[in-house]
N, C-alpha and C positions, 0 to 999 in steps of 0.2 A: 464569417461569425452573424447574426444580427444585432443591432443594439439591445434584443433582451436582454442577450448570453452576455454582452458584456458591461451591462448594469447587473447583473445575475452576479458576474465574480465581485463586484465591489460590494456585496450584502451579509453585511455581520453581525450576527445575534450572539447576542453572550447570556450568560445565565447569575443568576444572583444568586445570593445563600444562601435565599427561599426553598432552593429546587434543589432537597434535602432527598439522596437516593436513598433508596433502602441498604439496611447496612450490608455490609461481604459476607458470609459464610464464615469464612477465613478469619475474621477480623475479634479481635477480643478484647476487654472491657478494662481497663485500671480502673484506679480506687475512685475516679472523681465520676467515673462514668463514659470517659471520650472515650470511643473506640480506637486501639494502636493495635496496629499491624503485631503479631510477633517476628523473631528474628524469620523462623523459617515457613510463615505464611507470607499469603501476596499480601499488599497493604493494601487500603480500601480506594477506590478512584472516582473522582468527582468530571463532571462534566465542565469544561474549561468554555469553548466556545465552539461556533462554526461559521465557516465562513461559505460567502456562495450556495443560502437554504435552498436548497431544491424544495416547494410543495409535495407532498406526497400525489395529492390528486396529476401534478406533468412526470411521475416518475419516467413512468409505462416501462416498457420493455428495458432494461439495460441494455444490447442488441441493436438499437436501434438510435439508442443517447449519441449525438454528437458531440455531445459537450462532456463524455463519462469522461473523468481526472483517470487518465495510467499510469501516471509517475509523479513522484511526491519524494523530495529528499532534501532533510536541512544543510546547512552549509556545516561547516568546519566550528565554528561557533555560537549556531544555534542563535545566529539577527535573523539569516534570511531564511525561509521557506521557499521552492520550487516545484512547482505544477504542470503537468505534462497533459491536455486532453489528445482528444480522437480527433479534433479538426486540424489540429498544430499550433494551437497559443503554446507557448511557455509564460502561464502567472509567475508571480514574485508576488510574496509577501513577508511585510516587514514588519521585529519583533517591536513594536510601539508603548508597552505599559514604563520602559525604562525615559521615552521621552514626555515623558505624562505628571506635567508637576500636580502633586496631591498634596493634602491640609496636610500639617502637624502632628496633629492628634492623629490622622491613620499613620500618617509614619510612624509614631508610634505604640498604633497596634499591629503594624506591622513587623516590630522589632519583637513583641511579644510574642506574636504567636508564627511567626516565621517566615522566610520571604515569600510573594506570591507567584502564582505561575505567569511563565508567561504570555501575555498576549499579543498576536500581529493583527494588523491590517495587512487594507491591499496598497500593494506600491507601484505594480506596474506590468505591463502584459503585452510581449509579441511575438507577430506570426511566425515559426520557426520553421517550420516545414508547407511546401505548399506538396499537392498530386504534380508527379512529373512521369516520361514515359521515358522506359530503357527498353531504348531503337538496342542494343545487342540483343535484349534475351525475349523481344516482343512483350514489356508486360509496361503494364501501369503499379507507379507506387504512389500510393498514400501517403498520408501526410501525416497518421497519425505518428505521434510521440509516444517510443517503446522505450524509451532509460531517459535519464539527466542527471548527471552528473555535478557538482561543483569541484575548482578548479582553487590549485595557491594563487589567494588573491597578491599581486606584486605590487601595487596600492590601494588604493581608495575604489577602484572600479570593482565592479563582478566580474567572474569569466565561469563561465558555466558551460557544459559539451551536452550534444539533445542531438537523439536521433532518432532516425524513422527508420523504415522498413531494411532503408539500401545503402543511405548517407546519412555521415556525423559531422554535426558543425560547434567549431568555437566560440561564443561569442561574448560578447564583452558589452557591460551595461554596467553606464556612470551615470555617478550623481549630481547634480548641478542643483544652483541657487534658481528657482523661474523666478521670472521678475512680478510681481503683485500684479492681478488682471483691475481694468478700470471698474469699478465698483463693490469690490469686493472689500466689502468693510467688515467681515468676522473671520478669525482666522479659522484658517481647517481643521476639525479635530480628527487627530491621527489615530483613535482607538477608543472607543465605546468602552464606559463606564461600567460597573459590577452592577448588575440590576434593572439594565435597562439594554433595549435593544435597539441600538444607534444602524442603520444602513451606513455606510462609507458613498458620499454622489461625485463620484470620481468622473473627470467627461472619459467619453468614451475618449481610445487609444487608437492611433493610427496603425495602421498592418507598418513590422519593421522590416517586411521585404517589400520588394515593388518587383519583382522578376513576376512574368504572365507563362498561367501554368502550360505543361508543356513544349517549355522551351528548352533546346539542349542543356546538358549536364556541364555542362564546361565548369569547372574549378572556379577560374581566371574569372570568368562573369558572374558567378554567381557571391563573390565577393562585395556585398554591396555598402555601404557607409549609411544609416538612416537618421532623420531626426528627432524627434523628441517622439516619445511612444507611451510616453506619462507627464507627469506631472512631476518635473523638478527629475526626468531621468530619458537617458538618450539611448539605444542599443546598434550595435553594431557589428556584425558576424565578420569576425577576422580569419578565418580557416573553414574549408569545407573536404572530409575525406571520403571521397568518392570511389568506386570503380576499384572496390577493392574484395565485395562480397556478392557470390552469385545466387546464396541462398539468403534469406532474412535474417538480416541483424538479432542476435536474442539479449545483446546485456554489453554494457561497457564499463571498463572500470579504471580509474585513478592509480597509477602508483605511487606511494609517499614519494618518490625522490622529485616531482612534484613537476617531472618534463615527460612521461610518456603516457600512456594509457592502451590498454587493450577493446578493440572489436571480437566480439564472438558470435558467427550465426552454426547453422547444424554442423558443419563440416571443417570451421578451420576460424584459426584465434589469433586474428593479425596485433603486431606490435606497431605502433604508431609512435612519433613525433610530437611534440605538441606543435613544434614551428618547420616543421616538414609534411609537405600536404604530396607533397609527387611520390614517393614513394612509402613501402612499409614493410615490414618484416616478418614472414608466416611462420609461428611459434610451435601450431598443432595441425597438426593435416591428419584427419580418420581420412579422406578420401579413397574409398579402393579403386584401383583398378579399373572391375568391373561393378558399376554401383549395383548389381543382385547380387555381391554378397555383402552388402550392406548392412548390422547388426548394431547399431547404433547411434546416437547423431551430438554435438553436445547440444544444453542445453541452458547453462548457463556458468560465467566465468570470475572471477574476483582476486585481485591481490592483493596481498598478505600487507597488513596498516603499518608493520614493524621493520620488513625487511626486503626489501625492493626486486630482488631476484626468484621471489617465490611469488610462482599463480596457482590457486585451484577452480579446478573448473567439474562441474556435474556434469550426467550423461543422461539420457534417455531409461539406462539400466538400470539404473540405483547408483552405479558407480562417483563417486567424487575422489579427480586423480588431483594431488598436489607434486608440482612440476617445478625445477629449478634452471632460470635461465642460464644459471653459471656452466652447466654443467654440456651441451650441445646450441648449435644455433636452433634446430630442431628438435622442441623436446617430446620426442616417440616415445621417450620412455621416463615415466613417473618417478618418486622420491616415495611415495605414500599412495597408497590405494587405499579409498575409505570402501568396503562393505561392511550390511549387517546381513552376518554371515545365518546365522541363527531366526531371523522375523519374519520369513516369507515364509503362508501356509501352506501345508502339504495337505493334498499334492497340489503342484501349481499348476495354475489356470491359463488360459487368454488373456485375461487380464494382471493378470501378477505384475508383468513385467510396466506395460501402462499405468497402473498405480502407483510403483515405485520408482517413476521419474523426478529426477530430481528439479525442481522446479524453481528455486534461492538456494542459497547457499552466503553466509556472512561468516566473518570472523568475529567471536568475541573475548572478553578478557585481558583486551590487546598482545590476541592472536594466541593465544595456548589455547583455545577451544574452537573447535567450526559445527556452528547452529546450520542443517540444513532442512529443508522444505520437502515432501514429495505429497501426494495427492492423500492419503492418511494419514498421514504423520508426522512429528515436530522431531526431529532427534538432535541431541548434543555428542558432541564429538574431542575427544582428548585426542591429541593435535599428534601425541606420541603411541595411541594406540589404534591401529586399523580393522580390526576383526569385527568389532561391536561396541555401539556408539555408550558411552557412559551412563544418557537416558533417553526414553521414547515416550514422548509427549501423545497424545490420541487424540487428533479433531475426529475425522469421519469416518471412524472406526464401525458406526452407526450404518454407515450407507455401504455395505462390505455386501450385503445378500441383494443391494439394489443393483452391481455393477452392470449389469447385462444394458439394464433401462437407462442409464448414467450413457453408455455406450452410447445407445441407440441418438440418445437426443447430442452427442456433443460433449453432455459436460465434463465427461469422462476426464477431458483435454483440461480441462480449465486447469488455469497455474494461478498460482499465491503465493505472493513473497511471504517474508518472515524478516523480523528486526529483532534488536537485544538490548539490551541498556548499558549506559556507559564503561560499568563494574562485570560486566557480563553474568548481574544475578537475578535479572529478570529479558523473559521473551512472549512475543504475540504474534498470532499470526490471525488471517482474514477465514473465514467461515461464510457458509449459506444461510439466507433468513428461515427465521425457524416459521411455520407457519401453520402444523400440522400436531395434534394432539388426540390421544385415542384412547379410554378406562371403559371397562364394562361395558365394553360391546358398543357405546355409543361416537357417532363421528363426529368429527369438528367441520366445519366448512365457514368458506368465506362470502358468503352471502349474508350477514348481516353487517358486519362493519369490513371494512379492508381491513384493518390491522389488529381485532379482535379474535380469539379465539374462544370458546369453550370447551372444557370435556367437561361432563359430568356422569355420576352414579350416586348411588342408594345412599352413599356416607360421606362424597366430598366433595366439592367444586376446585376443580383448577383451570386457574386463569392464567392464558398465555400471552403476551403481547408480543408480536411478531416485527421485526427490525432485520436492518443488518449486520451479523454478529461478527466478532471476534475474540477470541480467546488469548488470556495472559498465564504464563505461567513463571514458575519461581524454581528454579534451581537446586534451592533447600529447601525446599518442602518436601515433605515428606507422599504428600500424595502427589501425584503426575495429573493427573484428571485439569488443577488446573481452573479456571472462572472464566464463564462464558458473558463478556458482556456487547449490548447493544448500542448500535452509534443511533442515538438519540441523547437528550437532553438529559435522558434517567437513564445512568446507562445499565444498573440491576432491574431495569425491566421486566427486561427474558426471562430470568429466575421465576417457576412457577411457584404459584400462592397459593396454599392448601387455605377452606375451612369448612366449618367442620356442620355448617347451617347452609341449605340450598334456599336462597331467597325467596320470595315469591316472582320478583324484578323479570325472575326466568322463563314465564311466559310470553315476557316481549318477546325473549332473543329465539323462538322455539323455530321458529321459518329457517334460522342459522343450523341444525342441531336435525339429524336426520338418523331415528333408531333402525341397528341393524343386524341384531339379535345380540347374543352374549361373543363378542368378538371375534363376529364372522366375517370372511373374507369376501371379499367385490365379486362384485357380480357377473363381472368381466373374468375373474382370476388371479386377476394382481394384486398387490397390496403397492397402497401409494406411500407415496418417499416421503417423507416425514420434514422435510423444506423444502422450501421458495428456492428451485437451482436458477429463477432466474434475478434473481437477487443474493449480490454475496460483496463480500467489504476483499479486494488482493491486495491490495497498496496497503501499507501502513512505513510511517517512518516514526525511529524516537530518536526523542531530543541530547544533541551528543554529552548537554551535561547536566541534564536535570530526567527526574523522571516525570515523563509529560511524551506521550503518543497524538499522533495526528496519524485516522484513519481518511481514507475516501473511500465515497459512498456513490452513487451515481457521480453526479457534478459538487459533490459537493466535500468540505472536508469539516471532521470534526475532532475537537482535539478532546486531552482529560490529562486528569494530573492527578499524583497523591497530595 
């Protein structure tokens, strides 16, 4: 990682009360004029802060971004937020609003208006994984972080699991009082105040591992004690769980017993003890005797939050199986098999199974419901009902006519995650960046402004500002369409805005608008996909105690509260 990348991690931009997003279409107004969400509708979301803001001009292609964030998760109390990126770094952010001394007048206003949203600042970072060579399979293993999971805290130290494609590592991060440096006359500000953008000038942290690239994968050699990795923090790799997967790891999940976890690849799920690295137990094995008979693969796995013997895993065929570890050592028989038997379009096509692949699943409502995400939809299941979901939330249904083009460009294999609030009332998942809108034969292009698109007709103007977007749904709302929010300082900017008159300034944008007739097709006979597939939000996390969402867009973390 370069010095610029390290400094980028510490940049913290905040919003002030003057940033007022346009009202949510699902919010109502009280007699005092203040918008109040109805019980059955979505609350209004407001921008809180952004960590590691990346300028639009530097965003580039997401597939070439070495600092792209690939995993995020809050700890159990919401005090810390962990993020893993493509370069093998694990970055920790700490909740800072509780540490900031505020004047009495501000505290009195807070008591009247309610508790302020959480605010986070950079804590530390360390190099969790580095590229290595798998001699057994003659394969180069990348350093990118696939998943991060917090473990129970035995003391004041932090413990978390991080994995790349083959190796899971257990890290212990300890906080200690750093001695004041010579010449430090002013205390360091741990969090930026509302209404100002105060980047945190943290020193460049050292790499947490010193193992040379390409060295052997011996577990005993990889456990290294390291020194300071940031101001007041030290990191130590306590355990290395490796040599157990022939295929790439797609998920890890901690058990509620606080002692075990699972790691899943395409064909197997292994059960580990946090204190034992020399052996693991294979609890699910889908590898056939002849690989030609393979019909599905494992895509994700998750432990039940309350019952340590229950494990759910999804597959590429759209099935979610619930297994009980008490029944047998090898869980080849499931106690529940969740399959939506009425949602598949008829007749079935080549793409039907691809878009029904389960990319993520989460237990919600204290384990009473199950939330699953495939390429097209987000589905909520009752744990007692296997044949159909309680609700289906459309996310990418508008892309169904374009599956052939998506398959050609490999975008149909994108994996989107999902998250849910603590009580299971609200859900969120990512989507692509909308960048094209057509009305009355006028096609919008991006030749004028990089993120501004216009669609014009004789009677109205539609203005859409595109960015990375995500969708939020309510379990109790009558509508299942949810609301689309933008990963920016104004989350409601993605909503189309109409005007009755066409302003005279439209002539200034004429270079960005081309007339194609009355909704005529393109000259090459192909219709354009109505979103930018190269920009997306795939990773989100919900605060464990508050209505607070963080989503990863490129190498930035955007945070929103209600």
